[in-house]
N, C-alpha and C positions, 0 to 999 in steps of 0.2 A: 561964428568962428569955427565950431565943430564941422559944419558943412564945408567950409573953405579948407580945413585941414584934411577932410576926407577926399576932396577933389585933388589936392596936392599929392596925397598919398597914392591915389589911383594913377595919376600921371607919372609919378615916380616908378610905380610898378610896371606900367605899360612900356616904359623906356627900356626895360630889360628884355632883350629878345629871347624867345623860347627856342626857336630853330630857324635855320636858314630856309628861305623859300626857294628851293632849287628844283622842286618837283615839276613845276609847270602846270600843276592842276591842284585844286583844293584837296581832293581826296589823297593824292600822293604826298602833299605837304603834311597832311594829317598823319600819314604813315611814318613820315620822317621825324616824328617827335620822340624817337628813341634812338640814341646813339649806339653804334656798333650793333645794329639790329639783328645780325646773324649770330651774335654771341649767345652763350647759354644764359647769361644775365646781362641784357642790354642796359645801357645807361639811360634810365628813365627820366624824361623831361617833364612829363605831366604828373607831377607828384601829388597834386591835390586839385580841388575845384578851382582855386584861384589861378593856378598855372594853366589849366585848360581854358578858362575864360580869357586869360592874357593871350594865349596862342590864338584863340578864336577872334579876338580883336585885331591882333597883328595880321592875321590872315584875311581880314575884311569880312568875316562871317557876321560879326556883331559890331556895334558902334562902341566907342568909349563910354558913352552914357549908359548903354545897356550893360556893359562890363561892371560899372559902378553899382548899378541896380541889382544885378544878379549876385554880386558879392555878398549881399545881405541875405541871400537864400542859398547857403552852402549845400552841396550834395556830394555823395560819395563819388569817387572817380573810377571805381572798379568797372562799371558798365561802359564808361568811355573807353577804357583800355581794352575791354572785351571786344567792342565793335572795331576799334582801330586794328587790333590783331587779326580779326576776320578779314578786313579790307586788305591788310598787308599780305596775308597768306594767299589771297586770290591774286593780287597784283604780282606777287613773287612767282606764282605758278605761271601766270601769263608771260612774264619776262623770261622765264626759263623754258617755256614751252611744255610745261608739265600739265597733268590733268587738274582741272579746277576742283578744289575741295567742296563737295556738295553741301556738307554741313555748314560751312562758312557762307555759301551762297544763300542757303535758307535763312541764316541769321540776317544777312543784308536785306533780303526781300522782306522779311518780317518788319524790320525797323524802317525800311524805306516806305512801307505802307502805313506807318503810324502818322498821326496828325502832325502837321508842321506849324511853325509859328504864324501868327498873322503878319500881314505886310503893312508897314506904315510908310507914309509919305513924309520924307524929311527934307531939309534944305538942300541936301546934295543928292536927292533921288529916293528911290524905293529902298527900304531896309527891312530886314526881318525883325520882328518884335516878339520875342518869346514871352510866354506867360511865366513869371517867376516860379510858380508852383509846378510847372510842367517843363521847365527849361531843358533838363537833361534829355528827356525823351524827344523833345521837339528839335533840339540842335543835332542830336544823333540821327534823326529822321532825314535832315538835310544832308548830312555827311554820307549816310548810306545811299541816298538817292544820287548824290553827286558821283559816288564810286560806281554805282550800277550804270549810270549814264556813260561814264568813261569806258567801263569794261565791256559794254554792249555796243560800243561805237568802233568804227574803223581805226580810230586813234589808239585803240588798245594795242595794236600791233607795234606801236612805237614806244611802249613801256620798256624801259631799260633798267638795269640794276648796276650800281656802282661796283667796280672791280677792285676797290680798295680794301682788300682783306675781309674783315668781318663787318665792314660798314653797312652794306645791305640797303642803302637808301635807294628809293625808286625815283624815276624821272621820266618825262616824256622826251624822247630823243628826236628833236626836230632837225638834227643835222642832216646834210645831204649824205645819202648812203648809210645812214644810221651808224656813224662812226664814234659817237660819244661813248666814253668809257668810265668817266668819273662823275661823282656827284658835283664836285667842284674842283677845278684844276688847281686852285690855290690850296686846297686841303689834301684830299686823297691823291690827286694827280701829282702834286709835288712830293708827297711821301713815297709814292711809287718810283718816281724819278730818283729820289735819294737812295732807295733800296737797290735799284738797278746799278747806280753809280758805285755803291758800296760793294756789291757783288762782283762787278767787273774789275774794280780796283784790286780786290783780293785774289781774283783769278790770275792777274798779271804779276802778282808779287811772288 
């Protein structure tokens, strides 16, 4: 009975989405786990170890079974946020055409070179299998490696930033002519349309 209750609780938690997967790449989706990312105090979505594991599961980095296992080995989320912000600052610099922050690049290189999880063969293919005692370092090694692979590839020229105020979410702009302006047309895009309509209406009054 306790095991069944634990599984039910895990499934219930996983049903609550952490963030929209609009980045088009694992590293950018990781960056987008803070709302209004350009604000002085962004809206933090990774508030604890559980929320990071939930995001990692929803992003396909780990399996629901691994999520349930790692829940029993809680870890501080501070380093997770530290690495995420280093990735974000580099991605933001690339999107804006600014100089790459060398300090953040060193952080990513250090973590990308750390040991990664073992690989397990599951019913649906190969999956990462973190050591519960080393899970934070191993999962961050994957995320840092994914980020560097993107940043060092030609696809980095397609990294864009949402123009919706302080949103700051990053994405791969796969549109023809790189015309994408919003993280999501249903969200920031519609808000921008509403603002333009409001401004035009008051100009004519």
